[in-house]
N, C-alpha and C positions, 0 to 999 in steps of 0.2 A: 692456284695455289691453295697452301693452308694459311687460316686465320685464323684470331680468336676472333668469333664471332657472338654476338649477345641474342640469342634466337628468338626469347621473347623475355619480358620481367624477369628476374632470377633464375633465366636458364642460359650456361655459356655452353659452349661446345668449337673442338680446334679440328676443322676437318675444309675439304676444297673448299675453296668459295671464288668465283669467277669475279674478276673486276678489268676494267677497262685498261689497256696496255698500251694503246696509242697516244705514239711518243708525237706531243708538236710541235711546231718548228720554236716554239718557248718554252720549251718544258726540259727538263732532265729525267733521266731514270737512276732511279737510287736504291742502290741495295739496301734495307735498316737493320741499321746494325742495335740499339740502344732505344727502349722506351719506355717512359716514365706511364705508374697508375697516378690519375688527376684525380680527385674527390667529383668530376663530374663523371669520369667513365663509373664509378662506381654507385652513385645517386642513379645512372642510369640503368645498371645491374638491378641494384634491390626496389627500384620505385619503376622503373620503365618508362621515367619519363621527366624534363623539368621544364614547369610551369609549361607554358604551349609547344615547346618539342616534345613529343612523342613518339616512342617505337614500336609502328604499326607493324615493323618487319624485320626479319635479321638485317643486323646492323655490325659491322666490323668496328670495335673498340680502340682508342689509342690518339693519343694528338700532341703527344711529349717524345719528340723524335731527333736521333743522329741516324747518320748512314753513310755509305759512301757513293760516289757519282758512278755509275758505270758505262752511262752513256747519255749524247746531250741531242737537242735539237739543233734543226741546221740554222737557223739564227742565234742561238747561244754563243756568246764570245766570254764571258764573266765567270765559264766555269767549264774545268775537264774531268774526261773520265781517272778516276782513281783520287781524286775529291774530296775530303772528308768534309765533311754538311750537318748541318740542324738546319729542320726545317719550319715556317712562319704556318703552322697552321690553318689560317684564317684567308679564303681567298675570296677579293672583293669584284664587285662587275666595277675595270679601270675607268670606264665612265660616266659612271654616277655619279651625282652631285659629291657626295661625302667624300668620294676619295679623292676630286677635284680639291676638297677645303681641306681634306689630308685628316679627315677621321674615318679611315676607310675600314676601323672597328666596326663603327656603327652602321654602314651601310645595309640597308635593309635585306639585300641582294647575297651576301656573302655565307661562302660555301664554308665552312669551319668543320674539320675533320672531326667525327666521330659525334655527329650532332646532327641526329634523324633529317633527313634523310642521307645524309651523307657519311661515307663510310671511312672509318680512323684507317691509323698504320700498322698495326699489330698482325702485320702480315709479310711476307718475305723483302715485297717491292714495290716501288709505289711510284708513281706517274706525279712529279709535281713541278708550277711555275717557275722557271729559275728567276724568277723578280724576287720571291717568297724563300729562296734558299740561301744557305749564307755559308762560307765558305769556313772554317774552324782552323784556326791557328795551330802550328805545332803543339804549342803548351797545354793545350785546352783537349780533354779525354772525349772518348764519347757518350761516357758519362755525363759530363758535365755538359756536353752537347744538349744532353736532351732533357737538361736542367734548364736551360734558356730561356725555355715557354712557361713554367710558372713566377722564373724571374723576369722575365718582360712585364709579368703582371705587377710584382713590387715596383718594377722601373717608371713603370706608368702612374701608380700611384705617389712616386714622391717626384714625379713631373707636374702631377694634377696640386700637390700639395704648395707648388711654388717657396721651397723650402731656403732659410736663407745661414747663410758662414753660421754656426754655434747656437743654432736653433735645438732645441729638447723636444724632442716626441713621445708620443706615447703609443703603444701598439694593442688593441685589447683583440684576444685571440693570439694563441700559438701555434695555431696549425704548419699546412706545410705555408702558404699563402702569406699569413702573419711573418713567419718566419721568412722571405723574402723581402717583404715589407720593408722590417725594419732592415736588413742588409743594405738593403737599395737606400733608406733613409740616412746611414750611416755614410755611406758613397756618395748619396749626395749634398754632403755638409752638415749635418748634426752633429753637436756636439754629444750625444746622450740619445737613447733612446729606449724607454722604458716599456718594456712588454708584460704583460699581467693574462693571465690565464690560471685553469684547476689543476691543468694538469702537469704534476712537478716532473716527472723524467722530459715533458717535453723545456720546460723553463730550463731543466740544467742544460740542454742542450743549445737552446739561442745564448743563456746567461752565460754560457763558455766564450762567446765573443766576447774582444775588447770593445769597448763603450756600449754597451748592454748592459741594465740591469732589471731584473723580475722581481716581479710581484704575484704570489698564490692569492687570486683574489677568496679563497678556502678558508686563508686566517686573513688575511687583510682589507679592507677596499683598495681598491685602485685610486680612488678618488683620493683618498686621506695619501698614500703614500706617494700620489704625484706632486699635491699638495706638500709635503713635505720635501719633497725635492727640487723642489722650483721657489720654496721659500712664502707657499701659499698664491703663488701667480699664476698656476696652470703651464698646461704646455703649448709648446706656439703652435703644435699639429700634432692633432689627435687621427692615428686611423685606425677604422675600426673595422676590425679582419674577420671576426666572428661569426657576422651574421645572426648573432642572439638577440630578441628583442629587450632583454633587460640592459643588456652592453647601448645597445642604440638609444635607447632612451637616455642613456645617460652620458652623454658625447658631452655636453654642454657640463658637465660638470668636471671636466678634466683638461679644459681647454683655456684656455689664457684668454681677457676680453681682446678681440679684433684677432682672437687666433683662427687657425684652419680646422675645418674637419671631413677628412673624407673617407667618404666609406666606400669600400673594400668589398667585405661580407656580402654574400646574396641571401637573404631570409624566405624561408619556403613559402613563408604567407604573408601577409601584410603585417606591417608592425607599427606601433605607435606610436609618436617621434612629441619631444616636448617643446613644440615653437617658440613660444615664449622665452624659454629658456635656452634658445639659439639665440633669439632676437634681440635679448636684455646686455647679450656681451657682441653683438651684431659679428655672429660669428660667421665665415664664410665655409659654406657648405658644397664640397664636390666629391662628384662620383667617377666610380671605375669601373669600363666594362671592354676586360679583354687589353687590347693594346693598340699603337697603331705607331711605325716609326721609333722602335727604340731597342731591336733587333740586333742592329751595330754596336750600341751603345754598352747592350747587356753582357754579349759576346767581346768585348773589348774591355770592360771591365773586371772579366771571369780570367781573360788573358796575363793583365795585366797581372795580376795576384793580388788584388784589391778587393778583392768578395772572394771569397771561396766557399765552394758548394759543396765541396766533399763531407765534411761534416753530415750534413743533412741526410745522405744517401743511404737508409738503414740497411735495404739487402737488395743484393739485386739476385734473381731467377733466371732459370733458362726457360723458351719458347716452351717446351714440352710441359713445363709447370704452370701453362698462365693460369688457369682456371683456379690454383691452387694459391697461385699468388694475389688473384682475385679476394677471394675467399680470405684471405688473410687481412688484404685494404678493408673489408668488410667488416672485423672484428677492431679496427681501429682504435690497435695495440697502443697505449700512452707512451711506449718508447721507438715507436715508427715514426721514421716523418715523411719520409721518401722511397717505395718500391719501385725498382726496374724489372724490365725482361730485357734480358740478353736472345737478339734473334741467333740461330744456326749459322753455323759458316757456309 
């Protein structure tokens, strides 16, 4: 089957690529429909690695996907051919201690699409466990189905924050994940979310949502805006989504005493942290790595209309233009949030 293959750092190709096609008894065969381009896909393309995950041989990219079930394994009872679905891309060892604890996202044995050496889903057909394949309601499009994966990160962050109804939150970083976190925080009960970034076009996109205020840190320090919005008290929850060292160093200045800091963005290199600043306010620090047990909740919120992700889809390109789509993603245009690729019929 033809696939979008990362041959090595900086080199993509569309070519036939042999992948496993054996359908296990608990698996489903899925015709891929829509695949989103994630920052990690782009990072592997431009850098050839993320931390200790290194591209050492050709790898199919893509892990944000939706599609249609075309065949089911003999033991599958919850899905049938023709079902429209989205797929959770991380498959753990079901017998591991992490899985038994319900934190399968941090299972050391997890096999995650498009994370070396595991192939991704930018190919016309994939085999996937039925347990990690979710039926889409009629009101949720394929495009929205492919947005469930990044929104799941926002859901994980909101759950880690332990939001209380009426909380005020601040999100540093208005990239795709920062936007997902902001929307999840609103859905989770926040009365208001302040999003801080230096890219005004992105702030304009997320600022169009009810309940979200924005601050351009080129013009005004985030701490000043948060202090004004909270009468000097600080935000109940701070979501750091940029991964930028200055933002991480300043999270304590945004939070109220006894508040929470949730670290979502992943810095490329180790960054300094003001431990005393955190201690002086007794801030609770949480971390996020992907997600666990949230896909069904994410789909339900999208289907209900309480979370509308459609405005975050900047453009949709055909599979034949996948390389151009990735090159556009590398440009990191300030007006782009999520680019998606549609597979051929």
